[in-house]
C-alpha positions as CSV (number, residue, x, y, z in Angstrom):
1,M,34.5,16.9,14.3
2,A,32.3,14.2,15.4
3,C,30.1,14.5,18.6
4,V,28.0,11.9,20.4
5,F,24.7,12.4,22.2
6,S,21.8,10.3,23.4
7,A,18.8,9.4,21.0
8,P,15.9,7.0,20.9
9,A,16.6,3.6,19.6
10,A,15.7,2.4,16.0
11,A,15.3,-1.2,14.7
12,H,18.0,-2.8,12.6
13,H,18.8,-6.5,12.0
14,S,22.4,-6.1,13.3
15,A,21.3,-3.7,16.1
16,L,23.4,-5.6,18.8
17,I,26.5,-4.4,17.0
18,F,25.5,-0.7,17.3
19,D,24.8,1.5,20.3
20,R,21.4,2.7,19.4
21,D,21.0,5.0,22.5
22,S,23.8,7.3,21.1
23,V,24.2,9.3,17.8
24,V,27.5,10.5,16.3
25,A,27.1,13.5,14.3
26,F,29.7,15.2,11.9
27,Q,30.3,16.8,8.7
28,G,32.8,15.3,6.1
29,V,33.6,14.5,2.6
30,V,32.4,11.2,0.8
31,S,35.5,9.1,-0.1
32,R,33.7,5.9,-1.4
33,F,30.2,4.8,-1.9
34,N,29.7,1.0,-2.2
35,W,26.3,0.0,-3.6
36,T,26.4,-3.5,-2.3
37,N,24.1,-6.2,-0.6
38,P,23.0,-7.0,2.0
39,H,24.4,-3.6,3.1
40,V,25.4,-0.5,1.3
41,Y,28.5,1.3,2.7
42,I,29.4,4.9,2.8
43,Y,32.8,6.0,3.6
44,V,33.3,9.7,4.9
45,E,36.5,11.6,5.8
46,T,36.3,14.0,8.6
47,R,38.5,15.7,11.2
48,N,38.6,14.3,14.7
49,D,39.0,16.3,18.0
50,T,42.7,16.7,17.4
51,G,42.5,17.8,13.7
52,E,43.5,14.5,12.4
53,L,41.8,13.2,9.2
54,V,39.8,10.1,9.9
55,E,37.5,7.9,7.9
56,W,34.1,6.6,9.2
57,E,32.5,3.5,7.7
58,L,28.8,4.0,7.5
59,E,26.5,1.0,7.2
60,T,23.0,1.1,5.8
61,D,20.3,-1.1,4.3
62,A,20.2,-3.2,1.2
63,T,19.6,-1.8,-2.1
64,P,15.9,-2.5,-2.5
65,I,15.1,-0.6,0.7
66,L,17.2,2.3,-0.2
67,V,15.7,2.5,-3.8
68,R,12.2,2.8,-2.3
69,S,13.6,5.4,0.1
70,G,14.8,7.6,-2.8
71,W,18.2,6.3,-3.2
72,A,20.2,5.3,-6.4
73,A,23.5,3.8,-7.1
74,D,24.8,7.4,-7.8
75,S,23.2,9.2,-4.9
76,L,26.6,9.9,-3.5
77,V,29.9,10.2,-5.3
78,S,33.5,10.8,-4.0
79,G,33.8,14.6,-3.0
80,D,30.2,15.1,-1.9
81,I,30.0,17.1,1.3
82,V,27.5,15.4,3.8
83,S,26.3,16.0,7.3
84,V,26.0,12.6,9.0
85,R,23.9,11.2,11.9
86,A,24.5,7.6,12.8
87,N,24.5,5.1,15.7
88,P,28.0,4.2,16.5
89,D,29.6,0.6,16.7
90,R,29.6,-0.5,20.5
91,N,33.3,-1.2,19.8
92,S,34.6,2.4,20.2
93,A,37.9,1.4,18.6
94,R,35.9,1.2,15.2
95,R,34.9,4.2,13.2
96,H,31.9,2.2,12.2
97,A,28.3,3.3,12.5
98,L,24.7,2.5,11.4
99,L,23.6,5.3,9.3
100,M,20.4,7.4,10.4
101,S,20.7,10.2,7.7
102,A,23.2,11.9,5.3
103,T,22.3,15.4,4.4
104,K,24.1,16.6,1.1
105,D,25.4,20.1,0.8
106,D,22.5,20.9,-1.7
107,G,20.0,20.1,1.2
108,V,18.9,16.6,-0.1
109,V,18.4,14.2,2.9
110,L,19.2,10.6,2.3
111,A,17.6,8.5,5.1
112,A,17.2,4.7,5.3
113,R,13.7,3.1,5.5
114,S,11.9,6.2,4.9
115,N,9.6,4.2,2.7
116,F,8.1,2.4,5.6
117,L,4.3,2.7,6.0
118,R,4.2,4.5,9.4
119,R,0.5,5.1,9.5
120,A,-2.4,3.0,8.2
121,D,-4.0,6.0,6.4
122,T,-0.8,7.2,4.6
123,A,-1.5,7.7,0.8
124,D,0.4,4.7,-0.4
125,S,-1.6,2.4,1.8
126,T,-5.0,3.3,0.2
127,A,-4.6,1.0,-2.8
128,T,-6.9,-2.0,-2.6
129,A,-6.7,-5.6,-3.9
130,S,-9.4,-8.1,-4.6
131,S,-7.3,-11.2,-3.5
132,L,-4.1,-12.2,-1.6
133,S,-2.2,-12.0,-5.0
134,G,0.2,-9.1,-5.5
135,F,2.8,-7.0,-3.9
136,W,2.8,-6.4,-0.2
137,E,4.8,-4.2,2.2
138,L,5.2,-4.7,6.0
139,G,3.9,-1.9,8.2
140,F,6.4,0.0,10.3
141,A,4.5,-0.5,13.5
142,D,4.4,-4.3,12.9
143,Y,8.1,-4.4,12.5
144,T,8.7,-2.7,15.7
145,R,6.1,-4.6,17.6
146,F,7.5,-8.1,16.4
147,A,11.1,-7.0,17.3
148,A,9.9,-6.0,20.7
149,S,7.9,-9.1,21.4
150,W,10.5,-11.8,20.2
151,P,12.9,-11.3,23.0
152,L,10.0,-11.8,25.6
153,V,9.4,-15.3,24.5
154,P,10.5,-17.7,27.3
155,P,13.3,-20.0,26.2
156,T,13.7,-23.6,27.4
157,T,16.7,-24.2,29.5
158,Q,18.5,-25.4,26.3
159,G,17.3,-22.3,24.4
160,G,18.6,-20.1,27.3
161,A,21.9,-21.8,27.2
162,S,22.2,-21.2,23.4
163,Q,21.4,-17.6,23.8
164,A,24.1,-17.1,26.5
165,T,26.8,-18.3,24.1
166,Y,25.5,-16.5,21.0
167,D,28.0,-14.1,19.3
168,I,26.3,-12.1,16.6
169,K,29.5,-11.3,15.1
170,S,30.6,-14.9,14.5
171,D,27.3,-17.0,14.7
172,S,24.9,-15.0,12.8
173,P,23.4,-17.0,9.9
174,E,22.5,-13.8,7.9
175,A,26.2,-13.0,7.9
176,Q,26.7,-16.2,5.9
177,C,23.8,-15.2,3.6
178,V,21.3,-17.6,5.1
179,A,17.6,-16.2,5.2
180,L,15.4,-16.1,8.1
181,P,12.8,-18.7,8.4
182,S,9.1,-18.1,9.2
183,P,7.9,-16.4,11.1
184,G,10.8,-14.1,11.3
185,L,10.8,-13.8,7.7
186,L,7.1,-12.3,7.6
187,A,8.4,-9.3,9.7
188,A,11.4,-8.8,7.5
189,P,11.3,-5.2,6.2
190,Y,11.4,-6.1,2.6
191,L,8.7,-6.3,-0.2
192,N,6.7,-9.5,-0.4
193,E,4.8,-11.1,-3.4
194,I,2.1,-13.8,-3.3
195,E,1.2,-15.7,-6.4
196,I,-1.8,-17.9,-6.3
197,Q,-1.6,-20.9,-8.7
198,A,-4.1,-23.8,-9.3
199,D,-2.2,-26.3,-7.1
200,R,0.1,-24.0,-4.9
201,V,0.7,-20.6,-3.6
202,V,4.2,-19.0,-4.1
203,F,5.5,-16.5,-1.5
204,R,8.5,-14.4,-2.3
205,N,10.5,-12.1,-0.2
206,E,13.3,-9.7,-1.6
207,R,15.9,-10.6,1.1
208,F,18.1,-13.2,-0.3
209,N,15.5,-13.8,-3.0
210,V,13.6,-16.2,-0.8
211,E,10.8,-18.2,-2.4
212,R,8.4,-20.4,-0.5
213,I,6.1,-23.0,-2.2
214,V,2.9,-23.9,-0.3
215,Y,1.3,-27.1,-1.7
216,M,-2.5,-26.7,-2.1
217,D,-3.2,-30.1,-3.7
218,G,-4.3,-31.9,-0.5
219,R,-0.9,-33.7,0.2
220,G,0.4,-33.9,3.7
221,H,4.0,-33.4,5.0
222,P,6.3,-36.2,3.7
223,E,7.5,-38.8,6.2
224,N,11.3,-38.5,6.5
225,G,11.1,-35.6,4.2
226,E,14.1,-33.3,3.4
227,F,14.7,-30.4,5.8
228,S,15.2,-26.9,4.5
229,N,15.7,-23.3,5.5
230,Q,12.1,-22.5,4.7
231,G,10.6,-25.9,5.6
232,H,8.0,-27.8,3.8
233,S,4.6,-25.9,3.6
234,I,1.2,-27.2,2.8
235,G,-2.1,-25.2,2.8
236,W,-5.8,-25.0,2.4
237,W,-8.6,-22.5,2.3
238,E,-11.0,-22.0,5.2
239,E,-13.6,-19.8,3.4
240,D,-11.5,-16.8,2.5
241,V,-8.6,-17.4,4.9
242,L,-5.3,-19.1,3.6
243,V,-3.9,-21.4,6.2
244,V,-0.2,-22.4,5.8
245,D,1.2,-25.3,7.8
246,T,5.1,-25.7,7.8
247,T,7.4,-28.2,9.1
248,L,10.8,-29.8,8.2
249,F,12.8,-26.6,9.1
250,T,16.6,-27.1,9.3
251,T,18.2,-26.0,12.4
252,H,18.7,-22.1,12.4
253,R,21.2,-20.5,14.8
254,S,19.2,-17.3,15.5
255,Q,15.7,-17.1,14.2
256,F,15.2,-13.3,14.4
257,L,17.1,-10.1,15.0
258,G,20.3,-11.7,16.3
259,S,18.6,-13.0,19.4
260,G,20.6,-16.2,19.5
261,L,17.4,-18.3,20.1
262,P,17.7,-21.2,17.6
263,S,15.1,-23.3,16.0
264,G,15.2,-27.1,16.0
265,P,14.0,-30.0,13.9
266,D,10.6,-30.2,15.6
267,K,9.7,-26.5,14.8
268,H,6.2,-26.1,13.5
269,V,4.6,-22.8,12.2
270,V,1.0,-22.2,11.2
271,E,0.0,-19.0,9.4
272,R,-3.3,-17.6,8.6
273,Y,-3.7,-14.9,5.8
274,A,-6.9,-12.9,5.4
275,L,-7.6,-9.9,3.2
276,S,-8.9,-7.1,5.2
277,D,-12.2,-5.3,4.6
278,G,-11.6,-2.9,1.7
279,G,-8.6,-5.1,0.5
280,S,-5.8,-2.5,1.6
281,R,-3.9,-5.1,3.7
282,I,-3.4,-8.7,4.6
283,M,-4.1,-9.6,8.2
284,I,-1.6,-12.3,9.3
285,E,-1.8,-14.5,12.4
286,F,1.1,-16.8,13.3
287,R,1.9,-19.5,15.8
288,L,5.3,-21.0,16.3
289,D,5.9,-24.1,18.3
290,D,9.6,-25.2,18.9
291,P,9.6,-27.4,22.0
292,E,13.3,-27.8,22.0
293,Y,14.0,-24.2,22.3
294,L,10.7,-22.3,23.3
295,A,9.0,-22.9,26.7
296,E,5.7,-21.9,25.2
297,P,4.4,-21.1,21.7
298,F,5.1,-17.7,20.1
299,T,2.0,-16.2,18.8
300,G,1.3,-12.8,17.1
301,T,-0.2,-10.7,14.3
302,L,1.3,-8.7,11.4
303,S,-0.1,-6.6,8.6
304,W,1.1,-6.4,5.0
305,Y,-0.2,-3.5,3.0
306,Y,-0.9,-3.6,-0.6
307,A,1.7,-2.0,-2.5
308,P,1.2,-2.3,-6.3
309,H,3.3,0.9,-6.8
310,F,6.5,-1.0,-5.9
311,D,8.5,-3.5,-7.9
312,M,10.1,-6.6,-6.4
313,L,13.8,-5.8,-6.7
314,G,15.6,-8.7,-4.7
315,F,19.3,-9.0,-4.3
316,A,22.1,-11.4,-4.5
317,C,23.8,-11.5,-1.2
318,D,27.5,-10.9,-1.3
319,P,29.3,-13.2,1.3
320,E,32.1,-11.0,1.8
321,V,30.0,-7.9,2.4
322,S,27.6,-10.0,4.7
323,S,30.4,-11.4,6.9
324,R,32.3,-8.1,7.0
325,Y,32.2,-8.0,10.9
326,S,32.2,-11.6,11.7
327,A,35.3,-11.3,13.7
328,D,36.8,-8.5,16.0
C-alpha cells in the first residue's frame, strides 16, 4: 500500500514534473527493470488502498551515475521485493515517480546519485592532479547552488515571455536528446574529462557524449561562422589559468533545469579554469551574457574534483526513452 508524506526537495533535471515536497512509500515486487538512457526505469507492482494490484513506473538517473552509485544492469530482476521511496509525478493520475531509494529484501539499498562528493574532505576528493588534464567530478554543493541561483537571473521582457509559455513536457530540448550548452553543461552531474593538446583543449562530458574543442592556436571567432549547440570556443593561458571564450551558440529553448529561459544567437560565455592549491580540484568562474533573454549577466563559480578513480562511461541517448513524457 502506498502512502504519501512531506519531505525536503532534491535536485533533478526534470524536477518540474515531480512533486519534490512529497514522498510516496510502498513495498512491492519488481516486474521490469529497464537499463536505458537518459533514464533507467523500474516497474514495481504493489497493492493500492483498495487491494487492487497496480504498477508504478519509477524513473531514475542515467546509467553512468547509477554505476558510480553502485548499480549494475542486473541490480534488480523481476520478482525482487523492494521497499520504495520516491517523489510522485505532479499528475496524480500517473503512477509515475522519481526514485529516491529502493531497498531490497536482503537489505541492499539502491540510491541514485550517492556517488556525489558531498563534502570537500571526503576520501575520494583527496586525489591530486598536476594539471587540468584528467577526469573531474562536480561537487554536490556546487550542483545545488547552481540550480538555486539560475532561477534568480532576471530575464528580459522577451525572456520572461518565453518562460511563461514553456512546457517542460513538450518543449524540453533534452527530451529530444539535445545537450545543455555552457555554462549549464558545467553543472551537469556527470563526469568530465579535460585533454590538453598542443593546439587545443578538449572537454568531454558523459551526458549525450558531449565534446567541446577549445582552439588554442591564436585564432579568433570566425565571421559568419557556423552556429552549434556547444558554440565555437577559443582559449588562451593567463599564467596557469585557462580562459575559454565561446560564441556562435545555436538557439536553445531552455538553458538549464527546465527553466524555459532560452539562449539566443548573441549569447557569449567566458570561463576561467584554475587548479586549486594542492591540485585536488578545478576552480571554475563563468560569465554568461545573453542580451536577448537576460537582463544582466549571469556569473558564478563551480568546483570540479579530481576523480582518477572513475572512468568516462558516456551514453547514447535513446530518443524514445528521453521523450517518454513529452505529452500528457
